[in-house]
C-alpha positions in Angstrom: 10.5 -95.4 71.1 9.1 -96.3 74.5 8.3 -99.9 75.3 4.6 -100.9 75.1 4.2 -102.6 78.5 0.7 -103.9 77.6 2.1 -105.8 74.7 5.1 -106.9 76.7 2.9 -108.3 79.5 0.7 -110.0 76.8 3.9 -111.6 75.4 5.0 -112.9 78.8 1.6 -114.3 79.4 1.6 -116.0 75.9 5.0 -117.5 76.6 3.8 -119.0 79.9 0.7 -120.2 78.3 2.6 -121.9 75.4 4.8 -123.6 78.0 1.7 -125.0 79.8 0.1 -126.1 76.4 3.4 -127.8 75.4 3.5 -129.6 78.8 -0.1 -130.8 78.2 0.9 -132.0 74.7 3.9 -133.8 76.2 1.7 -135.7 78.7 -0.6 -136.7 75.9 2.3 -137.7 73.7 3.7 -139.8 76.5 0.4 -141.5 76.9 0.2 -142.1 73.2 3.8 -143.5 73.2 2.9 -145.9 76.1 -0.2 -147.1 74.3 1.7 -147.5 71.1 4.3 -149.6 73.0 1.4 -151.8 74.4 0.0 -152.3 70.9 3.4 -153.4 69.5 3.9 -155.8 72.4 0.4 -157.2 71.9 1.1 -157.7 68.1 4.4 -159.4 68.9 2.6 -161.7 71.3 0.0 -162.6 68.7 2.7 -163.2 66.1 4.6 -165.4 68.5 1.5 -167.4 69.4 0.8 -168.0 65.8 4.3 -169.3 65.2 4.4 -171.7 68.2 4.1 -175.4 67.4 1.8 -175.8 70.4 -0.6 -173.5 68.7 -1.6 -176.5 66.6 -3.3 -179.7 67.8 -3.3 -183.1 66.0 -6.7 -184.3 64.9 -6.7 -187.6 63.0 -3.0 -187.2 62.0 -3.6 -183.6 60.6 -2.5 -180.4 62.3 -5.5 -178.1 63.1 -5.7 -174.9 65.1 -7.2 -175.3 68.6 -10.8 -174.2 69.0 -11.2 -170.6 69.9 -13.3 -169.6 73.0 -16.7 -168.2 72.3 -15.9 -164.8 73.9 -13.0 -162.5 73.2 -9.7 -163.8 74.4 -8.4 -160.4 75.6 -8.7 -159.9 79.4 -9.0 -163.7 80.1 -5.3 -164.2 80.8 -4.7 -166.0 77.5 -3.3 -163.1 75.6 -4.7 -160.5 73.2 -6.9 -161.1 70.2 -6.5 -159.4 66.9 -9.7 -157.3 67.2 -8.6 -156.1 70.7 -5.3 -155.1 69.4 -6.9 -153.2 66.5 -9.1 -151.3 69.0 -6.0 -150.4 71.0 -4.3 -149.2 67.9 -7.3 -147.0 67.0 -7.4 -145.6 70.5 -3.7 -144.8 70.4 -4.1 -143.2 67.0 -6.8 -140.9 68.3 -4.8 -140.0 71.3 -1.8 -139.2 69.1 -4.0 -136.9 67.0 -5.3 -135.0 70.1 -1.7 -134.6 71.3 -0.7 -133.2 67.9 -3.5 -130.7 67.9 -2.4 -129.6 71.4 1.1 -129.2 70.1 -0.1 -127.1 67.2 -2.0 -124.8 69.6 1.1 -124.4 71.7 3.1 -123.4 68.6 0.5 -120.8 67.7 0.5 -119.3 71.2 4.3 -119.4 71.2 4.4 -117.5 67.9 2.1 -114.9 69.4 4.5 -114.5 72.3 7.5 -113.8 70.0 5.6 -111.4 67.8 4.2 -109.5 70.7 7.6 -109.2 72.3 9.0 -107.6 69.1 6.0 -105.2 68.8 6.4 -104.2 72.4 10.0 -103.0 71.9 9.6 -102.0 68.2 12.5 -104.3 67.1 13.3 -107.8 66.2 12.7 -110.0 69.2 16.1 -111.6 69.8 18.1 -108.9 71.6 19.0 -111.0 74.7 19.4 -114.6 75.7 15.8 -115.0 76.9 14.4 -113.9 73.6 17.0 -116.0 71.7 15.7 -119.1 73.5 12.1 -118.1 72.8 12.7 -117.8 69.0 15.1 -120.9 69.1 12.5 -123.2 70.5 9.7 -121.7 68.3 11.6 -122.4 65.1 12.5 -125.9 66.3 8.9 -126.7 66.9 7.7 -125.1 63.6 10.3 -127.0 61.5 9.6 -130.2 63.4 5.9 -129.9 62.7 6.8 -130.0 59.0 9.4 -132.8 59.3 7.3 -135.0 61.6 4.0 -134.7 59.8 3.6 -138.4 59.1 1.5 -140.2 61.8 4.2 -142.9 62.2 6.7 -140.2 63.4 4.5 -139.0 66.2 6.5 -141.1 68.6 9.4 -138.7 68.0 7.6 -135.8 69.7 8.1 -136.6 73.4 11.9 -136.6 72.9 11.8 -133.2 71.2 9.2 -131.4 73.4 11.1 -132.4 76.5 14.3 -130.4 75.7 12.1 -127.6 74.3 10.3 -127.4 77.7 13.6 -127.5 79.5 15.0 -124.6 77.5 11.8 -122.6 77.9 11.6 -123.2 81.6 15.3 -122.1 82.1 14.9 -119.2 79.8 11.7 -118.0 81.4 13.0 -118.2 85.0 16.8 -117.8 85.0 17.3 -115.8 81.9 14.2 -113.6 81.7 14.8 -110.0 80.8 12.1 -107.3 80.6 11.2 -106.0 77.2 13.4 -103.0 76.3 15.1 -101.3 73.4 18.1 -103.2 72.0 21.6 -102.3 73.3 23.4 -99.6 71.3 26.1 -102.1 70.2 23.4 -104.2 68.5 21.7 -101.3 66.7 22.9 -102.3 63.3 21.6 -103.4 59.9 23.3 -106.7 60.4 21.7 -107.5 63.8 18.5 -109.1 62.4 20.3 -110.8 59.5 23.1 -112.3 61.6 21.1 -113.5 64.6 18.1 -114.8 62.5 20.3 -117.0 60.4 22.3 -118.3 63.4 19.2 -119.1 65.4 17.4 -120.7 62.5 20.3 -123.0 61.8 20.8 -123.8 65.5 17.2 -124.7 66.1 17.1 -127.1 63.2 20.3 -128.7 64.5 18.2 -129.4 67.7 16.0 -131.7 65.7 19.0 -133.4 64.0 20.7 -133.9 67.4 17.6 -135.5 69.0 17.2 -137.8 65.9 20.9 -138.9 66.1 20.5 -139.8 69.8 17.4 -141.8 69.1 19.2 -143.4 66.2 22.0 -144.6 68.5 19.4 -146.0 70.9 17.7 -147.8 68.0 21.0 -149.2 66.8 21.6 -150.6 70.3 18.1 -152.0 70.4 17.3 -153.3 66.9 13.6 -153.3 65.9 11.9 -156.5 66.9 14.8 -157.6 69.1 14.5 -155.1 72.0 15.6 -156.3 75.4 15.6 -154.8 78.9 14.3 -151.5 80.0 16.0 -149.6 77.2 14.5 -152.0 74.8 11.0 -151.4 76.2 11.5 -147.7 75.9 12.8 -148.0 72.3 10.1 -150.4 71.1 7.8 -147.7 69.5 10.7 -145.8 67.9 10.9 -145.7 64.1 13.5 -147.7 62.3 17.1 -146.7 62.5 17.0 -145.8 58.9 14.1 -143.4 59.4 15.8 -141.7 62.4 19.1 -141.5 60.5 17.3 -139.9 57.5 15.7 -137.2 59.8 19.1 -136.4 61.4 20.9 -136.2 58.1 18.3 -134.2 56.1 17.7 -131.6 58.8 21.5 -131.2 59.2 21.8 -130.6 55.5 19.2 -127.8 55.8 20.7 -126.3 58.9 24.4 -126.4 57.9 24.4 -123.7 55.2 22.0 -121.5 57.2 24.2 -121.6 60.3 27.3 -121.1 58.1 25.7 -118.0 56.6 25.1 -116.7 60.1 28.8 -117.1 60.9 29.7 -115.3 57.7 27.2 -112.5 58.3 28.7 -112.1 61.8 32.1 -111.7 60.4 30.9 -109.0 58.0 29.2 -107.2 60.9 32.4 -107.6 63.0 34.4 -105.9 60.3 31.9 -103.0 60.2 31.8 -102.7 64.0 35.3 -103.6 65.1 37.4 -103.2 62.0 38.3 -106.8 61.6 36.4 -109.9 60.2 37.8 -112.3 62.7 39.3 -111.8 66.2 39.1 -115.3 67.8 36.6 -114.0 70.3 35.3 -117.0 72.4 31.8 -116.9 70.7 33.3 -116.7 67.2 35.8 -119.5 67.9 33.2 -122.0 69.4 30.7 -121.1 66.6 33.4 -121.9 64.0 34.3 -125.1 65.8 30.6 -126.1 65.9 30.3 -125.4 62.1 33.4 -127.5 61.4 32.0 -130.4 63.5 28.8 -130.4 61.6 30.8 -130.3 58.3 32.6 -133.4 59.7 29.2 -135.1 60.4 27.9 -134.5 56.9 31.1 -135.6 55.4 31.2 -138.8 57.6 27.6 -139.5 56.8 28.2 -139.3 53.1 31.4 -141.3 53.1 31.0 -145.0 52.6 34.0 -145.9 54.8 32.2 -144.5 57.9 29.5 -146.4 59.7 26.4 -144.3 60.3 26.5 -144.8 64.1 30.0 -143.2 64.1 28.8 -140.2 62.1 25.8 -140.0 64.5 28.2 -139.6 67.4 29.9 -136.7 65.6 26.5 -135.1 65.2 25.8 -135.5 68.9 29.2 -133.9 69.8 28.5 -131.0 67.5 25.2 -130.3 69.1 26.7 -130.5 72.6 29.3 -128.0 71.4 26.5 -125.7 70.2 24.7 -125.9 73.6 28.1 -125.2 75.3 28.4 -122.1 73.2 24.8 -121.0 73.9 25.1 -121.2 77.7 28.7 -121.4 78.9 30.2 -118.9 76.5 27.3 -116.5 76.8 27.0 -116.6 80.6 30.5 -117.4 81.9 33.2 -116.4 79.4 33.8 -112.7 79.0 34.0 -111.6 75.4 32.8 -109.2 72.8 29.5 -111.1 72.4 28.3 -110.6 76.0 24.8 -109.5 75.1 22.8 -112.0 77.1 21.0 -109.3 79.0 21.5 -111.1 82.3 22.8 -108.0 84.2 
């Protein structure tokens, strides 16, 4: 069937619009993150002031708190007051809510872009690398919206939206391919099954990888004992336990889905090429990636391993998957060269 160029143009416009909306959401989340950092620093200053011996004065042999000034302390150079900190926290919370709404709007427009792309070509919208990245980033954002629904996890969003925007920018500029029918080699019953499971597992691994990186940062900068510039950046992050839980649970979901994708690919390979496995570069690196994630889950569940060592395995596994996505698709010649870049 011929391509519907009206729907294709609408899909391209929606993709660009979602990128802009995500960028606005990122700016709002960064502002929220900065305000949240200021609130935590102010609360720490209040707690420190309350614990200092010089916060008490001796009156008739008894320790009594010094008299408070008539006006609010905040803004007078003597540190924040509790009411001022609460106002800052409320403002930060409202800003976080606005950022979250902008992010949800971006997801909706992003979804429209993917659906319109498929309708324009009358097929599933993951026939080339541009479309793969579009659906990859969409699934990552949708799953993250469910995983990070608690308000205290809003600080996670800037670190996830940043790579999503990077992937979308690169996909929309360097990897863009016009809407067209799928290549004859991909016209198979297994095409939507294999690619959908692989991309779903890989996109969830993105969330797990980001969580492990943040977990390693938090382990280096323990909560309440942050120092230096890295400590200032890490101050609003959740606890190491919360970040480790996000990384582990999302990897548990993604691991069997990605594994099914590899299995479905082997079945398709037998139908198309007469063998289940041929050590093609794409097959090989996908299998290595799956083994690395198996190693991460095993290490994370084994008491003899420290969690930060397991987190490093998770980061290496995600780096291998990114290597497979870009280097193997774009540089290495193999039977899986369907990026659509030519």
